[in-house]
N, C-alpha and C positions, 0 to 999 in steps of 0.2 A: 074525170081525171085520167082514166084508162085511155080514153079517146085522145086526150091531149098528148099523152106520152107516145102513143102510136104515131101521131102526126109529126112529133118532133123528130128531126133527122137523126138517124142512128149514129152517124159520124159526130154530130154535135154533142150527142149524149156521151159518147166515148170520150170526147175531148173534155167535157165538163167533169166527168167522174175522174178522169186521169189528172186533170189540173188540181182538183180539190184534194185528192189523195196525196199527190205530190206536194202540194202546199202544206198540208198537215204534217207530213213527214219532215219537210224542210224546216218548218218553224218549231217543231216539238221534239223531234228525235235528235239525239246528240250525234254529231259527226264522228265517224270512226267506229260506231257500234254496228253490229250486224242486225239485219231485219229478217225475221223468219216469215215467209209468205205462205199462206195456206189457202187452198181453194177446194171446192167439192171434189171428192175422189171419183164420183160418178158424174160425168158431164151430162147435166140435164139439158133439155132443149132451150131453156132460158139463159143458160150461162154461155156467154160468147167467149171462146178462147182468145179472139182478137183483142178483146178488152183487157184481159189479163196480160197478154203480150205487150200491149200498148203501155200499160202501167209499169211493167217491169223495165221496159226499154227506157221510159222517161226517168225512172228512179236511178237506173244504172248509169245513165248518161251524165249524171251529176258527180259520179265517182266519189261520193262522200260516205256511202254505206255499202257494205257487202251484203249480198242477198243469198238466203238459203231458201230453196223453193221446194214445197210439196213433200213427197215421200223420202227426200234425201235425209230428212231428220231421222227416220227409222233406220235407214241403211248405213248411216255414218255416225252413230252415237259415240264411236271411239274417237272421232275427229272433233266433234262439237264439245268443247270444254267450257266451263264457266257458266254464268247465268246473266251475262250482259247482253241480252237480246231483247229487242222490241218486236211486236207482232202485228202483222197485217192479215186479216181474215176476210175472205170473199164469200158472200152468200148471194144466191139468186134462185129463189124458189117461189112458186105462186101460192102454195098452200102452207099454212103455219106449221102443221105437223111435219111436213117434209123439210121445212126450214130448220126446225129444232133438231130433227134427226141428222141433217147435214152438219149443223153446228156441233152437235154432240160427237159425231164421228171425227170431225177435225180436231176438237179439243182432246179426245182420247189419243189421237195421233201425236199431238203436241206434248201431252203429259207423259207419254211413254219415253220421252227423251230426258236425260239427266240435266239438260240445260233449261228445263221448264221452270219459269219463274213468274208466278201469277201477280207479282207486285210491279212488274215492268209495265210499259205502256202498250195498250191494245187499241187498234183501229179496226173496226168491223164495218165493211161496206156491203150494203144490201141493195141489190138491183133486181129488177123484174117487174112483172105485172101483178100488182096486189092492191088491195084496198085497206082502209083502216090504218093510216100511217102512225097514229098515236099508239095504237094497240101493239104494233109490231115492236118498237123499241122497248116498251114496258115489259112485254113478254120475254124479249131477249135478255134484258138486263136482269130480270128476276131469275131467269134460268142460269145466267152466268154467275150470279151471286150465290145461289143455292148449290150449284154444282162445283164451282171452283173458287169461290170467294173473290171474284174479280170486281174491282172497284175502279181502278185506274184505266177506264175504258170509255171510248166514244163510239157512237154508232152513226154512220152516215146513211141517211135514207134518201133514195133518189126520188126527185120530183121532176116536173116538166122542164123548168129552166134553171133550177138550183137544187142544192142538197141541204137538208136539215141535219144538224149535228146535235145528237142527244147524249145525255148522261144522267147520272143521279148521285146524290150525296147521302150516304148512310149517317145515322145518328143525328138526324136533323131535329128540328123542334117538334115535328109532328110524326116522325117515323124513326124507328131505331134500326132494326135489321130487316124490316119488311119493305120491299120495293113497292111503294104505294104512289109516290110522286116522282115524275121525271121532269127534266127541264130541257129546253132548247138552248144549248150554249151559244150557237151561232148559226148563220146561214152562209153557204158558200156558193158563189157565182163565178164560174170560170177561174177558180183558184183564189178568188178574193173573198175575204170574210167581212161581212157587213158590220157586225157589232164589235169586232176586234177583241173579243173576250179570250181569256186564257182557257185553253181546252183541257189542260191537265193540271188544275190547281190542287193544292192539298185537300184531301177528301175527309180527313179525320179531324174534327175540331178539338180544341182543348177542353171544352165543356160538353159533355155528352148528355146533358139534360136528364139525368136520372135513369138512363137506359140500363137494363140489367146486364151484369157480368156474371155468367153462370160458370161456377167452378166445381169441378169434380173433386170431392174430398172424401176422407175417411179418417178415423181416429188412428193416426200413424205417428206416434210420438217419437221424437220431439218436434218433428217437422210440422205436424198438424195435431193439435191438442183439443179434444172435445171438452169444452168448459162445463162446469156444473150449472145445471139449469137454475139453481137457487141463487146464483150470484147475480149481481147487478150489471154484469158485463153485457154490452149490447151485441157483442159478436159471439155466435155459438161456437166458433172455432178460433183458436189462437195458435201460437206456435211460431217457429222461426220463419218458415215459408209463408204462412198465412199473414204474417205481419207485413210482408211486401205487398200482398194483395190488398190488405186493408188500406195501406198508404196510397196505393195506386187508385183505388176506388174513391178515396177522399179527394185526391188531386183532380181526377177526371170527372168527378160528379157522377159516379155510376152507382147503381144499386147492386149490392153483393147478394147473389142468390147461390145457395148450396145445392149441388146434386150429390147426394150422399151415397157412397158405395159401402155396403155392409157385407164384406166377404172376409172370412177369417183367414183364408189362404192368401198369403202375401202376393204370390205370383199372379193369382187370379184377380186380386185387387188391382194390380198394376195394369193388366190387360183390359179389365173392365173400364178403367179410367180412360185409357187410350182409345178404346172402342167408342166411348161416349163422345169424345172430341173429334176423332178422325173418321169414323164410319157412320155412327148414328147421328152425329152433329147435333146433339141435344145439349152440349156443353161447350163453353168457349175455351177453357183452360183446364189442363190436368196437372195437379201438383201432388207432391208427396215423395220426395227423395228420388226423383228421376235423374239418372246420370246422363251426362252429355256423351252419347255413344252413337256410332254410325247406325247401329241396329234400330234405335228409336228414331234417329234422324230421317231414315228412309220412309217413315210413316207420317211424320208431322214436322212442324217447324219449332225448334227450340228457342228459348229466350237466351240472353247472355247469362253466363254462370254468375251466381251470387253467393255461393257457398262452396268452398274448396276443402275437400277432405280426402283422407287416405284410408284404404282398407289394410289392416295389419292383423297379424296373429296376436290375439290377446291372451295373456297367461296370468296365473296368480302372482301377485307381488311377493317379493322375498319376505319370508317370515323372520321374526326376531330370533336370534340365536339363544339357546339356553345359556344361562350365566356360567354354569360349570364348564360347559363346552368351550365358551369363549375364554375363560380364565385358563383352562388347561391348554388351550392353543397358544396362549402367551407364555405360561410356565411350562415350556416344553422339557422333556427329559434331558436334553443337551444343556439347556440353561440351568436346570437344577444340578446337574453333574458339575458344571463349571463353578457354581456357587459353593458346592460341597468341596471341590478341589481348593478353592481360595480359602475356605474355612480351615481345612486341614493344613494347608501350607502356612497359614497365619499361626496356627497352634505350634507347628514345628519351628517356625522362626522365633516365636516368643520364648520357647523353651531353650533354644540354642544360643540366643544372644543375651539372655539374662546372666548377670554375674552375682557375686556375693553381696554387692551393695543393694540389690533388689530384695524385695520381700520373698519369703519362702513360697508365696502363692504363685510365683513365676518360675520357681526352680523345679517343680514337679510336672510331669506330663499331664496328669489329670487336672491340676490347677490351671495350667496353660490352656487346656481345652475349655475350661470353665470361663476363663477370662475372654477368650475369643468369642465364645457363645454369648456372653453378656454384652460385649461390644456390638455384635451383630444384631441383637434384639433391642439395643438402645437402652439398657439398664445399667445401673452402677456396678462397678467391680469392687472386690473386697479391699484392694489396696492399690496405690498408685505406683508406677514404675519409678526407679531412682536413677538408673544408669542412662547416659546420653543416647546410646544406640537404641535401647528399648523404648525410651521416650519418643524418639523420632519415628520409629516403626509404629508405636502405639498411636501417635498422632495421625500418621498416614492411614492406618487401619480404621481409625475413628471417622475420618472424613469419608473414606470409601463406604463404610457401613451407613453413615448418615445419608449420603447421596442415594444409596440403594434403597434405604427405607423410605425416603421421600418419593422416589420414583415408584416404588412398589405400592405405596399407599395411594398415590395419584392414579395409577393405572387400575388398581383393584377397585377403588371407589367409582371411577368412571365406568368401568365394565359392569359393576353391580347396578348402576343406575341405567345405563344404556349399553347393553351388550353388543349392539350392532345387528346386522341382518345377514341372511344367507346370500350367496352369490346370485346376482340377477341374470336371467336368461336374455342374452343380447342378440343372438343369431338363431336362424332356423335350424342350423345343424345342432346347436346346443339343445334346442327344444326337442328334436327328434331323439337325441341320445339320452334325454332325461326320462323319468318314469311317468311323464304326463301323457294322458290319452287325448285323442282328438275327439271333440264333441261335434256331432254332425247335425245340421239343420237344413231343411229342404231348400230354403232361399239361397244358401251358400252354393248349392249346385248350379244355380243360374249364374252366379258370379264366376264360377269356374268356366262355364260355357262362354261367357262374354269376354273373358280375359285369357282363355286357353291355359289356365294355370292347373298344374297337376302335381305340384310338390307335396300335396297332402297325402299322396299315396305312399310316401316314405315312412309314415308312421308304422311301427311294427305291429301294434295291437289293433284289433278291429275298433271302429269308432263307436262312441256312445251316442245313441240317437236321442235327440230332444225334439219335442213337438211344440215347445214354448221357448222362443228365443230369449225372452227376458229372463226366464227362469234359469236358462243356461248361463247367462252372464252374471246373474245374482249368485249362482253357485261358485263362479270364479272369484267374485268379490269376497265371498265367505271363506275362500281358501281351498276349495276342492281342486284336486290335481287334474284339471282338464284344460284344454286349449281350444279356442275357436276363432273365427274371423269376425272382426268388428271394425267400424270406423271410429276414429278418434273423437269425432263430434258426438256420436251416440254414446260412446263410453263416458265422456265427460258428463252428459246428462244423467246417465244411469248411476254414476258415482254420487251424484247430488241427491237422487231421490230414493236410492236403496237404503232401507233401514239398517242393513248389516254394516258393521264397521269394517272398512277395508277399501281397497282401490283395485282398479284394473290396470295392469301393466302391459306393455307391448314389446315385442322384439323390434329391433331397429329396421329390419327389412320391410318394405312396403310391397303388398301384392298388387295393388292398383291404386291410382290416385286420379282425381279429376274434379270437375265441377258439377254441382247440382243445378238443374234448370227446371223450368216449367214448359210444357208442350202445348202448342196450339195447332189447329188444323192448318193444312197447307194453304198459304196465301192469306191468312187472316190479316186484315188491314190494321188491326189494333197492335200487332206485334212491334212495329218500329216505335210507336209511342210508349208502349209498355217497357221496351228495352231502354229507352231514354230515361224513364222514371226509375227503373231498377238501378241504372248506372248512378243516378243522383243519390238514391238512398244508400247505395253501397259506398260511394265515396264519402258521403257525409256521416256514415256510421249510425244512421237512425235505428236500423234493425239491431245492430250490435248493442246499442244502448239498452233497448228493450230486453234483449236476451241476457245481457250481463245482470240486469236488475232481477230478472226472473230466476236465473240460476242461483244468484246470491241469496234470494229468499229461500230457495230450496235447501241450500247448504246450511243456512242459519236454522231452519226448521229441523234439519237432521242433527246439527250440533246440540240443539236443546234436548234431544232425546238421548244423547250419548253422555257419558261421564267426561268431564273436562280433562284435557291432557296437559294443562298448564302446570300441574304439580303432581307429585307422586308420594305415596305413603311409604316410608322406609320400614318395611316389615321383615318378618322372619325369612322370607324368600331371598331378600338381599343379603342376609347374614349366613347364608348356606355355606359359603366357602370358609368364613372364619370358624364356624362350628366344626367343619370337617378338619380344619387345621388343629382346633382345640382337642378334638377326639384323638387325632393322630398323636398330639403331644402327650395326652393322657396315656395312651398305649405305650409310648416310649418311656414315660415316667414309671409306669407300672412294671415294664420289663426291667428298667434299671433298678427300681426298688427291689423287685423280686430277685434280681441277680445279686444285689448286695446282701440280702438276707441269706441266700444260698452260700455266698462266699463266706459270710460270718459263721454260719452253722457248720459248714463242711471243712473249709481250709483252716480257720482259726482253731477249731477244736482239735483238728488233726495235729496242728503244730504244738498244742499244749500237751 
């Protein structure tokens, strides 16, 4: 074979390679897209610059694609924007080790650019004096998969009078993610393909034949919930995010495998999951409340968001007002003064408009005072008025007192039953000016770093440090005067499971909002298919149905432990205000009685 290649004219070899490469680009690369061309940085003796120049001239003459060549990628990262690029990589080495080193160097150069997209089309051309043609593409494809997750790639191997086009299909019937079998897609002779096969077909099937999907998980509720081993549930983990993974595995016929992270520190748990997926590559997906954020996007590929939540300041909900405080706020001193004024004016009018035709009960000031007081309380008077003027005024006073009594009874009874609540904290300024202290947890500091938020420094008092985030929120539910940061999704879950009676309330201002995603290693070919299934599940509401049923069961379980709020017992606490009024009346009666006794003893005896 080596002898045949050496006898074959070099010009004819150049023409064959050029025509085959140009034909692949012409048939498979979309017009208008750019092509990044990479070649060995150190020109070895087997790589002919004339071949590279011939290929570039031939491609450029068609004026359908713009070419970006060599180290221009590193030098012009500010110019290269977007990820709509296809790739042409040239290799020409006689030793396998040198070939892999050259390929690794070129890939590192390409990956250093922000335009790097391992899901686009790759054409790798291998020329030179070598043996073992089947071993070369197998080794190259295995290296490309393990290092960069490249799947959408074809390898052209130079032979005497034609070129073989190799590729591989992951998740086949006999292999999952191990490059064990490669196929010859076609043979190219002077730019013509013999078998007319599609060189870049879809590589990920709908049925993955039970291949494992390794997921980095931890007990991070409510996103990931470790189920009780004594249950009959076939899945060790459930939860809002895990439900998406379970549905995806069922649809794609994959075996769910857990890679468990047991780190009590939340920040370390996040980094350990990302390391397993992006650095160690022992896991396929990292899930567990990962936000869609540029910091994480620089290390891996996110899925589409499937949960949208906002981080807000959570505060204790307003407490019920004391009944006496609520009633005294209605019966203000000004209102009582006005009622007293009306009462005294009514007494004055009754005394002055009464005439001789009326009973003597209306002709004395004290008797007139008694009549006005009886009408105000809604009890009978000693005698009825006779004169027309007094009857008209008496009727007017009667209706006034009747309306006031009805309104008073309605308001007082309603306030005794439901006195209302304290004013709710609606803005962060109101929170800072209140006597509520800031509760600090280590994970919150990461949120401040990612969002550049520093309003928490406005709290006048030093923060209360918590080492258990759930305990901090439970204290807020129980009414402790502290405030911290929480997402509305997590607060809803905690309200359902916390045995304490109460809720978490929020101020209206959001600190940050966004979507929750799962992360995969850069270029993982499963991501487009997973995104499609996530979109279907999200639009159909399958996970929301599961979550609503789950949270409803939690709420019912909590309600069974609490006393029912459908009715209340009318007890002595509700009669507190009437008793105060009764005591006040007794005091006035005692003072009046004692005054009459003194008057009788002192003034009457002195007159005698």
